[in-house]
KOLLO-105947 format. One line per field, with one value per residue (C-alpha): x, y negated, z; residue in one letter; residue number from 1. Coordinates in Angstrom, 3 decimals, padded with zeros to 6 digits. Layout:
REM residues N
x = c(X, ...)
y = c(Y, ...)
z = c(Z, ...)
residu = c(A, ...)
num = c(NUM, ...)
This chain:
REM residues 217
x = c(-026.009, -023.385, -020.816, -023.110, -023.696, -019.959, -019.202, -021.886, -020.423, -016.930, -018.096, -019.624, -016.440, -014.327, -016.629, -016.460, -012.649, -012.528, -014.766, -012.473, -009.425, -011.032, -011.941, -008.467, -006.880, -009.270, -008.668, -004.859, -003.561, -001.488, 002.104, 004.446, 007.940, 009.521, 008.373, 010.445, 010.104, 012.140, 012.085, 011.561, 012.247, 010.548, 010.056, 006.525, 004.721, 006.030, 009.580, 011.123, 008.574, 008.606, 006.803, 007.303, 007.657, 006.190, 006.295, 005.839, 006.741, 003.561, 002.978, -000.465, -001.156, -004.354, -002.427, -001.794, -005.255, -006.746, -005.162, -007.525, -006.116, -002.685, -002.250, 000.709, 000.431, 002.515, 001.024, 002.898, 001.543, -001.826, -001.492, -002.688, -002.562, -004.880, -004.325, -006.977, -005.960, -007.036, -004.784, -001.469, 001.015, 002.941, 006.655, 008.676, 012.045, 014.140, 011.039, 009.086, 006.011, 006.113, 002.998, 002.691, 002.668, 005.133, 002.862, 002.533, 002.479, 001.031, -000.326, 000.369, 003.190, 006.496, 006.325, 006.999, 010.082, 010.615, 008.548, 005.920, 003.500, 002.449, -000.813, -002.019, -005.628, -007.105, -010.663, -011.765, -010.623, -007.571, -004.580, -000.820, 001.456, 005.089, 006.737, 009.735, 011.606, 012.646, 014.685, 015.413, 018.699, 021.263, 020.269, 021.846, 021.219, 018.579, 020.393, 020.565, 019.597, 019.869, 019.615, 021.124, 022.241, 021.633, 023.820, 022.747, 024.509, 023.993, 025.228, 024.508, 025.848, 023.830, 025.811, 023.514, 021.719, 019.145, 017.304, 013.570, 012.223, 008.761, 006.940, 004.842, 001.824, 003.885, 003.970, 007.124, 009.251, 011.775, 015.022, 018.760, 021.481, 024.122, 027.850, 028.631, 027.130, 027.572, 026.880, 024.944, 021.338, 020.242, 022.674, 020.851, 017.236, 014.772, 013.445, 010.039, 011.387, 010.400, 011.463, 013.561, 013.738, 016.575, 016.192, 019.048, 019.194, 021.116, 019.956, 021.887, 020.155, 016.721, 016.431, 016.074, 015.300, 013.136, 013.529, 011.012, 010.913, 012.761, 012.288, 015.127, 015.298)
y = c(034.490, 035.744, 033.428, 030.429, 031.357, 031.795, 028.404, 026.739, 028.252, 027.249, 023.673, 023.537, 024.947, 022.327, 019.534, 020.850, 020.966, 017.373, 016.242, 017.958, 016.376, 012.935, 013.323, 014.519, 011.535, 008.983, 010.207, 010.181, 009.481, 006.311, 006.658, 004.373, 004.728, 002.315, 000.150, -002.749, -005.170, -008.371, -010.561, -014.310, -016.717, -020.092, -023.232, -023.366, -025.580, -023.573, -023.083, -020.402, -017.757, -014.572, -013.250, -010.201, -010.104, -006.696, -005.247, -001.839, -000.464, 001.339, 004.007, 004.892, 006.801, 004.756, 001.467, -001.186, -002.699, 000.472, -000.313, -001.768, -001.965, -001.953, -001.233, -001.629, 000.499, 000.513, 003.613, 003.422, -000.071, 000.736, -002.201, -002.495, -005.214, -004.925, -006.528, -006.402, -006.767, -010.425, -010.983, -009.536, -011.133, -009.365, -009.837, -008.580, -007.091, -005.614, -005.097, -003.351, -004.824, -004.924, -005.900, -007.232, -010.329, -012.803, -013.667, -010.608, -012.103, -012.001, -015.022, -014.038, -011.458, -010.597, -008.435, -004.747, -002.854, 000.838, 003.174, 001.840, 003.508, 001.978, 003.240, 002.395, 003.040, 002.888, 002.021, 005.664, 005.956, 008.123, 007.322, 007.573, 006.709, 006.291, 006.227, 003.944, 002.151, -001.426, -002.098, -005.753, -007.614, -008.496, -011.742, -014.961, -018.685, -020.413, -022.621, -026.397, -028.530, -032.334, -035.089, -038.525, -041.312, -039.205, -036.373, -032.939, -030.940, -027.293, -025.287, -021.627, -018.087, -016.784, -015.849, -017.474, -020.827, -022.526, -025.841, -025.712, -028.866, -030.381, -033.272, -035.946, -033.611, -030.786, -028.641, -026.609, -027.716, -024.897, -024.178, -024.753, -022.342, -024.020, -023.474, -025.831, -026.562, -030.320, -032.540, -035.269, -034.170, -036.580, -035.010, -031.701, -032.831, -032.669, -036.131, -035.822, -034.400, -036.153, -033.565, -030.422, -027.386, -024.974, -021.284, -019.236, -015.499, -012.293, -009.791, -006.900, -007.383, -008.065, -011.314, -015.013, -018.343, -021.214, -024.712, -027.509, -029.747, -033.051, -036.299, -037.049, -040.744)
z = c(-017.223, -014.760, -016.326, -015.853, -012.206, -011.722, -013.284, -011.190, -007.997, -009.068, -009.642, -006.155, -004.637, -006.405, -005.239, -001.670, -001.859, -003.112, -000.239, 002.270, 000.636, 000.767, 004.423, 005.359, 003.564, 005.031, 008.579, 008.561, 012.066, 012.455, 013.634, 015.564, 014.131, 016.619, 019.536, 020.875, 023.775, 024.137, 027.243, 026.788, 029.645, 029.312, 031.367, 032.775, 035.261, 038.211, 036.951, 034.787, 033.757, 031.680, 028.656, 026.477, 022.740, 021.798, 018.279, 016.689, 013.282, 012.149, 009.547, 008.185, 004.987, 004.617, 004.681, 007.310, 006.695, 008.179, 011.571, 014.160, 017.719, 019.356, 023.076, 025.408, 028.567, 031.716, 033.292, 036.600, 037.350, 035.695, 033.308, 029.724, 027.076, 024.071, 020.672, 017.961, 014.330, 014.500, 017.518, 016.386, 014.025, 011.285, 010.670, 007.724, 008.723, 005.924, 003.826, 006.595, 008.299, 012.121, 014.096, 017.633, 019.823, 021.338, 024.267, 026.519, 030.016, 033.526, 035.348, 038.953, 039.009, 037.321, 034.236, 034.912, 033.755, 033.071, 030.913, 028.500, 026.128, 022.811, 021.295, 017.794, 016.740, 013.252, 012.225, 012.404, 016.027, 015.289, 017.483, 017.496, 020.406, 021.348, 024.784, 025.239, 028.017, 028.744, 031.885, 031.186, 030.735, 033.365, 035.153, 033.921, 034.581, 032.512, 029.967, 030.399, 027.403, 027.334, 024.716, 025.365, 023.049, 019.960, 021.271, 022.462, 025.160, 026.126, 029.092, 028.436, 028.851, 025.899, 022.776, 020.156, 020.122, 017.892, 017.940, 017.205, 015.588, 016.134, 014.461, 016.149, 016.464, 017.947, 014.797, 014.352, 011.399, 011.516, 013.307, 013.037, 014.139, 016.262, 016.039, 018.903, 022.329, 021.748, 018.769, 016.999, 016.987, 014.246, 011.797, 012.266, 012.583, 009.648, 008.618, 010.369, 013.654, 016.857, 019.436, 019.807, 022.077, 022.682, 021.810, 023.289, 022.687, 023.229, 020.553, 022.079, 025.445, 023.859, 025.797, 025.047, 026.687, 025.449, 026.921, 027.036, 023.974, 024.475, 022.493, 020.072, 021.067)
residu = c(X, X, X, X, X, X, X, X, X, X, X, X, X, X, X, X, X, X, X, X, X, X, X, X, X, X, X, X, X, X, X, X, X, X, X, X, X, X, X, X, X, X, X, X, X, X, X, X, X, X, X, X, X, X, X, X, X, X, X, X, X, X, X, X, X, X, X, X, X, X, X, X, X, X, X, X, X, X, X, X, X, X, X, X, X, X, X, X, X, X, X, X, X, X, X, X, X, X, X, X, X, X, X, X, X, X, X, X, X, X, X, X, X, X, X, X, X, X, X, X, X, X, X, X, X, X, X, X, X, X, X, X, X, X, X, X, X, X, X, X, X, X, X, X, X, X, X, X, X, X, X, X, X, X, X, X, X, X, X, X, X, X, X, X, X, X, X, X, X, X, X, X, X, X, X, X, X, X, X, X, X, X, X, X, X, X, X, X, X, X, X, X, X, X, X, X, X, X, X, X, X, X, X, X, X, X, X, X, X, X, X, X, X, X, X, X, X)
num = c(1, 2, 3, 4, 5, 6, 7, 8, 9, 10, 11, 12, 13, 14, 15, 16, 17, 18, 19, 20, 21, 22, 23, 24, 25, 26, 27, 28, 29, 30, 31, 32, 33, 34, 35, 36, 37, 38, 39, 40, 41, 42, 43, 44, 45, 46, 47, 48, 49, 50, 51, 52, 53, 54, 55, 56, 57, 58, 59, 60, 61, 62, 63, 64, 65, 66, 67, 68, 69, 70, 71, 72, 73, 74, 75, 76, 77, 78, 79, 80, 81, 82, 83, 84, 85, 86, 87, 88, 89, 90, 91, 92, 93, 94, 95, 96, 97, 98, 99, 100, 101, 102, 103, 104, 105, 106, 107, 108, 109, 110, 111, 112, 113, 114, 115, 116, 117, 118, 119, 120, 121, 122, 123, 124, 125, 126, 127, 128, 129, 130, 131, 132, 133, 134, 135, 136, 137, 138, 139, 140, 141, 142, 143, 144, 145, 146, 147, 148, 149, 150, 151, 152, 153, 154, 155, 156, 157, 158, 159, 160, 161, 162, 163, 164, 165, 166, 167, 168, 169, 170, 171, 172, 173, 174, 175, 176, 177, 178, 179, 180, 181, 182, 183, 184, 185, 186, 187, 188, 189, 190, 191, 192, 193, 194, 195, 196, 197, 198, 199, 200, 201, 202, 203, 204, 205, 206, 207, 208, 209, 210, 211, 212, 213, 214, 215, 216, 217)
């Protein structure tokens, strides 16, 4: 009889331990391994404007599908941007999934610099955060991009340049890395291309510039 009672108690203890183990695994806190901001200058209706490309490298023992909300805080300026899992995009870099957005912007003021705080929340409400800084690149002129007579011409102080191709409906068809600031644009363009924009970037300064799309003809 005592053995049966002992076995019954042992069984309950094992079940209780398994429940605790399950709960501890299902409530693993998400972590942010890295957080990165890049500055994108682009031509808007009122001239050259700014947006941030903001991405984090997450880690969650419950899997990336358990992640729910990503925040970007600038505590000094009391600013916050919120991205739900339906809002962010995922990018694979060297086999690792980064999540974030390329369209962090402000409508009526310059984007802040300095210290930022990234916060990642999972579906259970557990949070992980990382503090990082972005002071912005050294100022440089916005690049000049022209197309005339089937030839493109670029005036730019950026170290790397790409042409982004668009079809008649404005869908992106891909990009081409440029080795020269002048050339025959039709020799580079995909068959269905109707327009092209310049993407100039400086990876070391985490900055880039995007021109307006120009017709090829």
